[in-house]
C-alpha positions in Angstrom: -54.6 -26.5 21.1 -57.5 -28.6 20.2 -58.6 -31.9 22.1 -60.4 -34.6 21.3 -61.5 -37.4 23.5 -59.2 -40.7 23.4 -56.5 -38.6 21.2 -53.2 -36.4 21.6 -53.2 -32.6 21.4 -53.8 -31.2 18.3 -51.7 -27.9 17.4 -52.8 -26.1 14.9 -49.6 -24.2 13.0 -49.5 -20.8 14.8 -49.4 -22.5 18.3 -46.6 -24.3 16.6 -44.6 -21.5 15.3 -45.0 -20.3 18.1 -43.8 -23.0 20.4 -40.6 -23.7 17.5 -39.3 -20.9 16.5 -39.8 -22.3 13.0 -42.9 -19.9 11.0 -46.0 -20.8 9.4 -44.4 -19.9 6.0 -41.4 -21.7 6.4 -43.3 -24.9 7.7 -45.7 -24.5 4.9 -42.5 -24.3 2.4 -41.0 -27.1 4.1 -45.1 -29.4 3.2 -45.1 -28.2 0.2 -41.0 -29.6 -1.0 -40.8 -32.5 1.3 -43.8 -34.2 2.5 -46.2 -33.4 5.4 -45.2 -32.3 9.0 -48.5 -33.0 11.0 -50.1 -35.6 11.2 -54.1 -34.8 10.8 -55.6 -32.0 9.1 -59.5 -30.2 10.7 -62.7 -31.5 8.5 -62.0 -27.3 7.2 -58.9 -28.1 5.9 -56.4 -26.7 8.9 -53.4 -29.0 9.7 -53.0 -30.6 13.0 -49.6 -31.0 14.8 -49.5 -34.0 17.4 -47.0 -33.4 20.1 -44.3 -35.8 19.0 -45.1 -33.3 15.6 -43.8 -30.5 17.2 -41.1 -32.3 19.1 -39.5 -33.6 16.0 -39.9 -29.6 14.4 -37.8 -28.1 17.4 -34.9 -30.9 16.8 -35.3 -30.1 12.8 -35.1 -26.4 14.1 -31.8 -27.4 16.5 -30.4 -28.8 13.5 -30.8 -25.8 11.0 -29.0 -23.8 13.9 -26.1 -26.5 13.6 -25.8 -25.7 9.7 -27.8 -28.3 8.7 -29.5 -27.4 5.3 -33.8 -28.6 5.5 -33.4 -30.2 2.3 -30.9 -33.0 3.8 -33.2 -33.1 7.0 -36.6 -32.8 6.4 -37.5 -36.6 5.4 -35.8 -37.8 8.3 -37.6 -40.0 10.9 -37.1 -38.8 14.2 -35.0 -40.9 16.1 -32.5 -40.4 13.0 -33.1 -36.6 13.5 -32.0 -37.3 17.3 -29.1 -39.0 16.3 -27.9 -36.4 13.8 -28.4 -33.6 16.1 -26.4 -35.2 19.5 -24.0 -35.9 17.5 -23.5 -32.6 16.5 -23.2 -31.4 20.6 -21.3 -33.9 21.0 -18.6 -33.6 18.2 -15.4 -31.5 18.7 -15.2 -28.1 17.6 -12.9 -27.6 14.3 -10.1 -24.8 15.5 -12.0 -22.5 12.7 -15.7 -23.1 12.9 -16.8 -21.3 10.0 -19.9 -19.2 11.2 -23.4 -19.9 9.9 -23.7 -16.5 7.8 -21.0 -17.3 6.2 -21.4 -20.6 5.0 -25.8 -19.4 4.3 -23.7 -16.9 1.8 -21.1 -19.4 -0.1 -23.9 -21.6 -1.0 -25.7 -18.9 -1.6 -23.3 -17.2 -4.3 -22.0 -20.2 -5.4 -25.9 -21.4 -6.4 -25.9 -18.2 -8.4 -22.7 -18.5 -9.9 -23.3 -22.1 -11.2 -26.9 -20.8 -12.4 -28.5 -23.1 -9.7 -31.8 -21.0 -8.5 -33.5 -23.6 -7.1 -30.5 -24.4 -4.9 -30.0 -20.5 -4.0 -33.7 -20.6 -3.5 -33.4 -23.7 -0.6 -30.5 -21.6 0.7 -32.8 -18.8 1.2 -35.8 -20.5 2.9 -33.5 -22.4 5.1 -31.7 -18.4 6.1 -35.2 -17.5 6.5 -35.7 -20.0 8.8 -31.9 -20.2 10.5 -32.1 -16.2 11.5 -33.7 -14.0 13.3 -35.0 -11.7 11.2 -32.2 -8.7 11.7 -29.9 -10.7 12.0 -30.6 -12.5 8.8 -30.5 -9.2 6.8 -27.5 -7.3 8.5 -25.2 -10.6 8.0 -26.5 -12.4 5.1 -28.7 -11.2 3.1 -27.0 -7.2 3.0 -23.3 -8.6 2.0 -24.7 -11.1 -0.5 -26.2 -7.6 -2.3 -22.7 -6.5 -2.2 -20.8 -9.3 -3.0 -23.2 -9.2 -6.2 -22.6 -6.0 -7.5 -19.0 -6.8 -6.9 -19.2 -9.6 -9.0 -21.9 -8.5 -11.7 -19.7 -4.9 -12.2 -16.0 -6.8 -12.6 -18.1 -9.0 -15.0 -17.5 -11.8 -12.8 -21.6 -12.8 -12.9 -23.6 -12.0 -15.7 -26.9 -9.8 -16.0 -28.7 -13.7 -16.2 -27.3 -14.4 -12.5 -27.8 -11.1 -11.6 -31.4 -10.9 -12.0 -31.9 -14.7 -10.7 -30.2 -13.9 -7.7 -32.2 -10.4 -7.5 -35.8 -12.1 -7.8 -34.9 -14.5 -5.1 -33.5 -12.1 -2.6 -36.5 -9.9 -3.3 -39.2 -12.6 -2.8 -37.3 -13.4 0.4 -37.3 -10.0 2.0 -40.9 -10.0 1.1 -41.6 -12.6 2.9 -39.8 -11.0 5.7 -41.7 -7.4 5.5 -45.5 -9.8 5.6 -43.7 -11.9 8.6 -43.5 -8.4 10.7 -45.6 -8.0 13.6 -46.0 -4.4 15.2 -46.6 -3.0 18.7 -49.9 -2.2 19.9 -50.1 1.9 19.0 -46.2 1.3 16.7 -45.9 4.4 15.2 -46.0 3.8 11.6 -43.9 4.5 8.9 -43.4 4.8 5.3 -40.6 3.1 3.2 -40.0 3.1 -0.5 -37.4 5.0 -3.0 -37.5 8.3 -4.9 -39.2 9.2 -8.4 -36.6 7.5 -10.8 -35.1 5.4 -8.3 -35.7 2.0 -9.3 -33.1 -0.2 -7.3 -35.2 -0.7 -3.6 -33.5 -3.3 -1.5 -32.0 -0.4 0.5 -35.7 0.9 1.1 -36.8 -2.9 1.6 -34.0 -3.4 4.5 -34.7 0.0 6.0 -38.7 -1.3 6.3 -37.5 -5.0 7.8 -35.4 -3.7 10.1 -38.1 -0.6 11.8 -40.3 -3.9 11.7 -38.2 -5.4 14.2 -38.4 -2.9 16.8 -42.3 -3.1 16.7 -43.4 -0.4 13.7 -46.0 -0.5 11.6 -43.9 -0.4 8.1 -45.5 0.8 4.6 -43.5 -0.1 2.0 -44.6 1.5 -1.1 -42.1 -0.1 -3.6 -39.7 1.9 -5.5 -40.2 5.0 -8.1 -42.7 6.4 -5.9 -43.1 10.5 -6.9 -43.5 12.8 -4.4 -46.7 13.7 -4.2 -47.7 10.0 -3.9 -45.6 9.3 -1.0 -47.1 12.4 0.4 -50.5 11.2 0.1 -49.7 7.7 1.5 -48.1 9.0 4.8 -51.4 11.2 5.2 -53.7 8.3 4.3 -51.2 6.3 6.9 -51.0 9.0 9.5 -47.5 7.7 9.5 -45.0 9.3 11.1 -41.8 9.3 9.3 -40.7 8.1 6.0 -37.4 5.9 5.3 -36.2 7.4 1.9 -32.9 5.2 -0.1 -31.3 6.2 -2.7 -28.2 4.2 -4.3 -28.3 4.4 -7.5 -29.5 7.8 -9.2 -27.1 10.9 -10.1 -26.2 13.2 -7.2 -27.3 15.6 -8.3 -30.3 14.3 -8.8 -30.9 12.5 -5.3 -30.8 15.7 -3.3 -33.0 17.4 -5.6 -35.8 14.7 -4.9 -35.1 14.7 -1.1 -36.0 18.2 -1.7 -38.6 18.1 -3.2 -40.5 15.4 -0.9 -39.3 17.2 2.1 -41.0 20.0 1.1 -44.1 17.9 0.1 -44.4 16.2 3.4 -45.8 18.4 6.5 -43.2 18.7 8.7 -44.2 17.0 11.5 -43.5 13.3 9.4 -39.8 12.5 9.9 -37.6 12.2 7.2 -35.0 9.9 7.1 -32.3 9.1 3.8 -29.6 6.9 3.1 -28.5 5.0 0.0 -25.3 5.4 -1.5 -26.5 8.7 -4.3 -27.0 10.5 -0.7 -24.2 13.6 -0.6 -23.7 15.7 2.7 -24.5 17.8 3.7 -28.4 16.2 3.0 -31.1 18.9 2.4 -32.5 21.0 5.3 -35.3 18.2 7.2 -34.2 15.6 6.1 -31.8 13.5 8.6 -28.7 10.8 7.1 -29.6 7.4 8.4 -25.9 5.9 6.8 -26.7 2.1 8.4 -30.2 -0.3 9.2 -28.8 0.4 13.1 -29.2 3.8 12.6 -32.8 3.0 11.0 -33.6 1.0 14.2 -32.2 3.3 16.6 -34.4 6.1 15.8 -37.5 3.8 15.1 -37.0 2.9 18.5 -37.8 6.5 19.5 -40.6 7.9 17.4 
């Protein structure tokens, strides 16, 4: 916090993010799209927020939690925001309330169906703010990915629609990865896919899941040769490698895991998951079929 003579207290963006639960990234995105939320800037260009600015952002966060879209409320005056919030608190709940995660999923899928990437991006941005990271990837993003795959396989979605959705989700997952904060003395975990496996979302989701319990996660991207993975593990002094295999031939996936296990030191755990993996998994490889499993094992390192 910064105090200057005869002025209200001023807060920098990091303090505002900590106080409101709205990420710094979300605050910057909102300002680019809907106008400044900070009252002023320092001579060095830092955003400076008053206590009134912080209070307004808190109300916006409450409205997002109620299910409002950021584009509908970002430009409202604080009095209008408060009225809307209070009206939402006092309204009788419908007999069958629709979970916010379900609303977010439907809005995203509908936007992709209409080939409206701008709306899909707005849904992704508001969801990133509205949900804790692990809840976001398990209740919103993972189900969306499953539905996208089903619609593409059934011919309901075109390649263009699938690509548009994938680009938005990849950016969203990348932002979630950048937002993870390792704890002091956190174990390092490397996440990737084997050489030949180009589908990366499983590895990204696993990396985020590990990051939500305080692990230091290094995401290498997809299609990493075993030797390069071994070099990365050694350089980072990683304690585990998370491998996602989704679309490879099951025999090739098994062989890839054998190669990876041989390339890595025995002291480094290898966790593997994905639809292309058949059991039994190779010796020295631990089957991790869910994000809950990844989190649990990351906690035990």
